C-alpha positions as CSV (number, residue, x, y, z in Angstrom):
1,M,0.0,0.1,-0.1
2,T,1.5,3.3,-1.1
3,P,1.5,6.2,1.4
4,F,-1.1,8.0,-0.6
5,A,-3.4,5.0,-0.7
6,A,-2.8,4.6,3.1
7,V,-4.0,8.1,3.9
8,A,-6.8,8.1,1.5
9,G,-8.0,4.7,2.5
10,G,-7.5,5.0,6.2
11,G,-8.9,8.5,6.2
12,L,-11.9,7.5,4.6
13,A,-12.5,4.4,6.7
14,G,-11.9,6.4,9.9
15,F,-14.3,9.2,8.6
16,F,-17.1,6.8,7.7
17,G,-16.3,4.7,10.8
18,A,-17.0,7.6,13.0
19,A,-20.1,8.5,11.2
20,L,-21.5,4.9,11.5
21,A,-20.5,4.6,15.1
22,H,-22.3,7.9,15.9
23,V,-25.5,6.7,14.1
24,L,-25.4,3.3,15.9
25,T,-24.8,4.7,19.3
26,T,-27.6,7.3,18.9
27,M,-30.0,4.5,17.8
28,A,-28.8,2.4,20.8
29,A,-29.3,5.5,23.2
30,R,-33.0,5.8,22.0
31,L,-33.5,2.1,22.9
32,G,-32.2,2.8,26.4
33,S,-28.7,1.4,26.1
34,E,-27.4,3.6,29.0
35,A,-28.7,0.9,31.2
36,W,-27.5,-2.1,29.3
37,L,-25.0,-4.4,31.2
38,R,-24.5,-1.7,33.8
39,G,-24.2,-2.5,37.4
40,P,-25.6,-0.3,40.4
41,Y,-22.5,1.8,40.5
42,G,-20.4,4.1,38.1
43,P,-21.2,5.6,34.9
44,P,-23.1,4.2,31.7
45,F,-20.6,2.6,29.4
46,F,-22.3,0.5,26.7
47,N,-22.5,3.4,24.1
48,V,-18.8,4.3,24.6
49,A,-17.8,0.7,24.0
50,L,-20.0,0.5,21.0
51,Y,-18.8,3.6,19.3
52,T,-15.0,2.8,20.0
53,G,-15.6,-0.8,18.7
54,V,-17.2,0.5,15.4
55,F,-14.8,3.3,15.0
56,Y,-11.7,0.9,15.3
57,G,-13.3,-1.8,13.4
58,A,-13.6,0.4,10.3
59,I,-10.0,1.5,10.7
60,G,-8.8,-2.0,11.2
61,A,-10.4,-3.1,8.0
62,A,-8.7,-0.4,6.2
63,A,-5.3,-1.1,7.8
64,G,-5.3,-4.9,7.0
65,R,-7.8,-5.0,4.2
66,R,-9.3,-8.2,5.7
67,A,-11.9,-9.5,8.1
68,K,-9.3,-10.4,10.8
69,T,-7.9,-6.9,11.4
70,A,-11.6,-5.3,11.2
71,G,-12.4,-8.1,13.8
72,I,-9.4,-7.0,16.0
73,G,-10.5,-3.4,15.8
74,F,-14.0,-4.0,16.7
75,L,-13.8,-6.8,19.4
76,G,-10.6,-5.3,20.8
77,A,-12.0,-1.8,21.6
78,F,-15.5,-3.1,22.4
79,S,-14.6,-5.7,24.9
80,A,-11.5,-4.0,26.3
81,F,-13.8,-1.2,27.5
82,L,-17.0,-3.1,28.2
83,L,-15.7,-6.0,30.2
84,P,-13.8,-4.1,32.7
85,M,-16.6,-1.5,33.1
86,F,-19.0,-4.5,33.4
87,V,-17.1,-5.7,36.4
88,L,-16.3,-2.2,37.9
89,T,-19.9,-1.1,37.9
90,R,-20.7,-4.0,40.2
91,Y,-18.2,-2.9,42.7
92,G,-19.2,-0.2,45.2
93,G,-15.8,0.6,46.7
94,W,-15.6,3.7,44.8
95,G,-19.2,4.8,45.4
96,M,-21.1,6.7,42.8
97,P,-24.5,5.1,42.8
98,R,-26.7,5.8,39.9
99,G,-27.7,9.4,39.6
100,A,-24.8,10.8,41.7
101,D,-22.0,12.9,40.5
102,I,-18.9,11.1,39.2
103,T,-16.2,10.6,41.9
104,P,-12.5,11.3,41.2
105,A,-11.9,7.6,41.6
106,W,-14.4,6.7,39.1
107,K,-13.2,9.3,36.6
108,L,-9.7,8.0,36.9
109,A,-11.0,4.4,36.4
110,V,-12.9,5.3,33.2
111,I,-9.9,7.2,31.8
112,A,-7.6,4.3,32.5
113,V,-9.9,1.7,30.9
114,F,-10.4,3.9,28.0
115,V,-6.9,4.6,27.4
116,L,-5.8,1.1,27.6
117,A,-8.8,-0.1,25.4
118,I,-7.8,2.2,22.7
119,W,-4.0,1.8,22.6
120,S,-4.1,-1.9,23.0
121,T,-6.4,-2.1,20.1
122,V,-4.3,0.3,17.9
123,A,-1.3,-2.0,18.8
124,G,-3.4,-5.1,18.0
125,I,-4.4,-3.9,14.5
126,G,-0.8,-2.9,13.7
127,A,0.6,-6.3,14.9
128,A,-2.0,-8.1,12.7
129,A,-1.7,-5.7,9.6
130,G,2.1,-5.1,9.8
131,R,4.0,-6.5,6.7
132,V,7.4,-6.9,8.5
133,S,6.8,-8.3,11.9
134,P,4.1,-7.9,14.6
135,W,6.1,-5.8,16.9
136,R,7.0,-3.4,14.1
137,G,3.4,-3.1,12.9
138,A,2.3,-2.4,16.4
139,A,4.9,0.3,16.9
140,A,4.1,1.8,13.4
141,A,0.4,1.9,14.1
142,V,0.8,3.6,17.6
143,L,3.1,6.1,16.2
144,G,0.8,6.9,13.3
145,S,-2.1,7.2,15.6
146,L,-0.3,9.6,17.8
147,A,0.6,11.7,14.8
148,G,-3.0,11.7,13.9
149,Y,-4.1,12.8,17.5
150,A,-1.4,15.5,17.4
151,A,-2.7,16.8,14.0
152,L,-6.2,16.9,15.6
153,A,-5.0,18.9,18.5
154,V,-3.3,21.4,16.4
155,L,-6.4,21.8,14.2
156,Q,-8.6,22.2,17.3
157,R,-6.4,25.1,18.5
158,L,-6.2,26.6,15.3
159,F,-10.0,26.5,14.7
160,A,-11.2,26.6,18.3
161,A,-14.4,28.6,17.4
162,W,-15.4,25.9,14.9
163,T,-14.4,22.8,16.9
164,Q,-16.0,24.1,20.1
165,S,-19.3,25.2,18.6
166,P,-22.6,23.6,20.0
167,W,-23.6,20.3,18.7
168,N,-26.6,18.3,19.5
169,P,-25.4,14.9,20.7
170,A,-28.8,13.3,20.4
171,S,-28.9,14.0,16.7
172,F,-28.3,11.4,14.1
173,L,-25.8,13.9,12.4
174,P,-22.2,13.3,13.8
175,S,-20.1,16.0,15.3
176,P,-17.6,17.5,12.7
177,V,-14.8,16.9,15.5
178,N,-15.6,13.3,15.7
179,L,-15.5,13.0,11.8
180,L,-12.2,14.8,11.7
181,D,-10.8,12.6,14.6
182,G,-11.9,9.6,12.4
183,L,-10.2,10.8,9.4
184,L,-6.9,11.7,11.0
185,S,-6.8,8.7,13.1
186,G,-7.4,6.3,10.2
187,A,-5.0,8.1,8.0
188,G,-2.3,8.3,10.5
189,L,-2.5,4.6,11.5
190,C,-2.5,3.4,8.0
191,L,0.2,5.8,7.0
192,G,2.5,4.5,9.8
193,L,2.1,1.0,8.6
194,S,2.7,2.0,4.9
195,L,5.9,4.0,5.9
196,D,7.2,1.0,8.0
197,E,6.7,-1.3,5.0
198,R,8.6,1.1,2.8
199,L,11.5,1.3,5.1
200,S,11.8,-2.4,5.6
201,R,12.1,-2.7,1.7
202,R,14.9,-0.1,1.7
203,D,16.7,-2.0,4.5
204,S,16.5,-5.4,2.7
């Protein structure tokens, strides 16, 4: 895959993956998904798990161009967030019963689970899609994704008024920031894999 094809294919996959993820989570929310699989403690989590799974499933499909990497993207992100939260929301040690404000401990737990779910999934996609070796593919995918997030952060600073404009989260129309995140994340991850493949050819 050439760098141009990687950027185009990965970017489009991330863009439409973000759009599809938004539509599916909006539909799920209207069916009452905030209570699905949730225990008596902690915040709702099903929608975040579903969104993240669909998002990275689309990017995984573009990265590896086969069902295996799409499955790693979806199941990795979905289960890596859903399963820990399924357990944690049944443990009352950190408090936060339903309807209460989120506690610092719960906030930290959610952030930790979310970060681990995302980056383990990115590394898994790279390991499965890498043409040289699993560890190089994982590293290339992580570095490419970091570049995509860095580009998103820069654009959000440059166009703060646009990116921070009000958006109806209950609408079926996805947020422009989410779409931009999908485009840059998909392009960055796939570009990282493409450049790693090119470097390996030069070295051989």
